[in-house]
C-alpha positions in Angstrom: 20.0 -14.5 0.5 17.8 -15.7 -2.3 15.3 -18.5 -1.9 13.7 -20.5 -4.8 12.3 -17.8 -7.0 12.0 -17.2 -10.8 14.3 -14.2 -11.4 14.9 -12.7 -14.8 18.6 -12.7 -15.7 18.5 -8.9 -16.2 17.2 -8.2 -12.7 19.8 -6.6 -10.4 19.5 -7.8 -6.8 21.9 -6.7 -4.1 23.7 -9.6 -2.4 22.4 -8.6 1.0 18.8 -8.5 0.0 16.6 -11.2 1.4 14.4 -12.9 -1.2 11.8 -15.5 -0.1 10.3 -18.4 -2.1 8.2 -18.6 -5.2 8.6 -15.0 -6.2 8.4 -13.9 -9.9 10.9 -11.1 -10.5 10.7 -9.6 -14.0 13.2 -8.0 -16.4 15.3 -5.0 -15.3 13.9 -5.0 -11.7 16.3 -3.4 -9.2 16.3 -4.5 -5.6 18.8 -2.7 -3.4 20.4 -3.6 0.0 18.1 -3.6 3.0 15.2 -5.1 1.2 13.3 -8.1 2.7 10.9 -9.8 0.3 8.6 -12.6 1.5 7.0 -15.4 -0.6 4.7 -15.6 -3.6 5.1 -12.1 -4.8 4.9 -11.0 -8.5 7.1 -8.2 -9.5 6.8 -6.8 -13.0 9.6 -5.4 -15.1 11.3 -2.1 -14.3 10.3 -2.0 -10.6 12.8 -0.3 -8.3 12.8 -1.2 -4.6 15.2 0.5 -2.2 16.4 3.7 -3.8 17.3 6.5 -1.3 14.4 8.6 0.1 13.4 11.7 -1.7 14.3 13.9 1.3 16.9 16.6 1.0 18.3 16.2 4.5 18.2 12.4 4.6 19.0 11.6 1.0 22.2 9.7 2.0 20.5 7.7 4.6 21.1 4.0 3.8 20.3 2.4 7.2 16.6 1.7 7.1 14.9 -1.4 5.6 12.1 -2.1 3.3 10.0 -5.1 4.3 7.5 -6.6 1.9 5.3 -9.5 2.9 3.7 -12.3 0.8 1.3 -12.6 -2.1 1.7 -9.0 -3.4 1.4 -8.0 -7.1 3.8 -5.1 -7.9 3.4 -3.9 -11.4 5.8 -2.2 -13.8 7.5 1.0 -12.9 6.5 0.9 -9.2 9.0 2.7 -7.0 9.3 1.9 -3.3 11.8 4.1 -1.4 14.0 3.5 1.6 12.9 5.1 4.9 14.6 8.0 6.7 13.5 6.2 9.9 13.4 2.4 10.5 11.2 1.0 7.8 9.1 1.3 4.7 6.6 -1.6 4.8 4.2 -3.4 2.5 2.0 -6.1 4.0 0.4 -9.1 2.4 -1.9 -9.5 -0.6 -1.7 -5.9 -2.0 -2.1 -5.0 -5.6 0.2 -2.0 -6.6 -0.6 -1.1 -10.2 1.7 0.5 -12.8 3.6 3.5 -11.8 2.6 3.6 -8.1 5.0 5.6 -6.0 5.6 4.6 -2.3 7.7 7.2 -0.6 10.0 6.9 2.4 8.5 5.5 5.7 5.1 4.6 4.2 3.3 1.6 5.7 0.8 -0.2 3.5 -1.2 -2.9 5.3 -3.0 -5.9 3.7 -5.2 -6.5 0.7 -5.2 -2.9 -0.5 -5.6 -1.9 -4.2 -3.5 1.0 -5.3 -4.4 1.9 -8.9 -2.1 3.2 -11.6 0.0 6.3 -10.8 -1.1 6.5 -7.1 1.4 8.6 -5.2 2.0 8.3 -1.5 3.9 11.0 0.3 6.4 10.2 3.0 5.1 8.6 6.2 1.7 7.8 4.8 -0.2 4.9 6.4 -2.7 2.8 4.3 -4.5 0.4 6.6 -6.3 -2.6 5.1 -8.7 -3.4 2.3 -8.7 0.2 1.0 -9.0 1.2 -2.7 -7.1 4.1 -4.1 -8.2 5.2 -7.6 -6.0 6.1 -10.5 -3.7 9.0 -10.1 -4.8 9.8 -6.5 -2.3 11.6 -4.3 -2.0 11.2 -0.6 -0.2 14.1 1.3 2.6 13.1 3.5 2.0 11.9 7.1 -1.7 11.1 6.5 -3.7 7.9 7.2 -6.2 6.2 4.9 -8.2 3.9 7.2 -9.5 0.4 6.3 -12.1 -0.2 3.6 -12.0 3.5 2.5 -12.4 4.4 -1.2 -10.4 7.2 -2.8 -11.7 8.4 -6.2 -9.4 8.8 -9.2 -7.5 12.0 -9.4 -8.2 12.9 -5.8 -5.8 14.9 -3.7 -6.1 13.8 -0.1 -5.1 16.5 2.4 -6.6 15.1 5.6 -6.9 11.7 7.3 -9.6 9.4 5.7 -12.0 7.6 8.0 -12.7 3.9 7.8 -15.3 2.7 5.3 -15.9 6.1 3.7 -16.0 7.3 0.1 -13.8 10.3 -0.7 -13.1 12.3 -3.8 -12.3 15.7 -5.1 -9.5 18.3 -5.1 -9.0 18.7 -2.2 -10.7 15.4 -1.0 -14.0 15.5 0.8 -16.0 12.7 2.4 -19.1 11.9 0.3 -20.7 9.2 2.5 -20.0 5.5 3.1 -18.1 3.3 0.7 -21.2 1.1 0.4 -20.0 -0.9 -2.6 -16.7 -1.8 -1.0 -18.3 -2.5 2.4 -21.0 -4.8 0.9 -18.5 -6.6 -1.4 -16.3 -7.4 1.6 -19.3 -8.8 3.5 -20.0 -6.0 5.9 -23.6 -5.7 7.0 -24.7 -2.5 5.4 -27.8 -2.3 7.6 -25.5 -1.1 10.3 -24.8 2.2 8.5 -28.3 3.1 7.4 -29.2 6.6 8.5 -25.7 7.3 9.8 -23.5 10.1 8.4 -19.8 9.5 8.3 -17.5 9.9 10.0 -19.2 8.0 12.8 -16.9 6.7 15.5 -19.2 3.8 16.6 -19.6 2.6 13.0 -15.9 3.0 12.3 -15.0 0.8 15.2 -17.5 -1.8 13.9 -15.8 -1.7 10.5 -12.3 -2.1 12.0 -13.4 -5.1 14.1 -14.9 -6.5 10.9 -11.7 -6.0 9.0 -9.7 -7.8 11.7 -12.0 -10.7 11.4 -11.6 -10.8 7.6 -7.8 -10.7 7.8 -7.7 -13.4 10.6 -9.8 -15.7 8.4 -12.7 -15.8 10.9 -15.2 -14.6 8.3 
């Protein structure tokens, strides 16, 4: 089912895919079965959504769905794979830059920035308002919490705490993501003289993020 969207004539969209309204879908985009796309998304040329998972035992699995929300920008050569479980999901307002790889069963929340050539292994969770630098790699089954910053070229091998700055190979926490927190409106005075990860501060950051996403800030 296809709503009112601007779709390039060379794009290939499976007849069972659900496409919302006011989407811009570029040349040579491929959207397979089991994909649900919301409204007001921009999809650049050569994006592939819904190829089988890169998983030896589950390669032929075609049952799961890919659910993509609203107001996302998905740039050229992004790949979003089908899950081996129930769903690969992208929320609302994300910016996926050129060449980003979203593996099977990943869940990307809202208003995240994934720079060019970011690679997410299977089952990775990116919460909300996070920034992942160019070429960063997230090992499978890890979580990057809200308002975290991952430096370019970083290899993440452990979960990333909310509001922290992380870089290196392998990744290490190097303090709070002060620039990102302040740009988002978080009161930086709350984190003076604290060393991350700090559970109390993390909870304050997550409550703040919920307020931002609900429009209460």
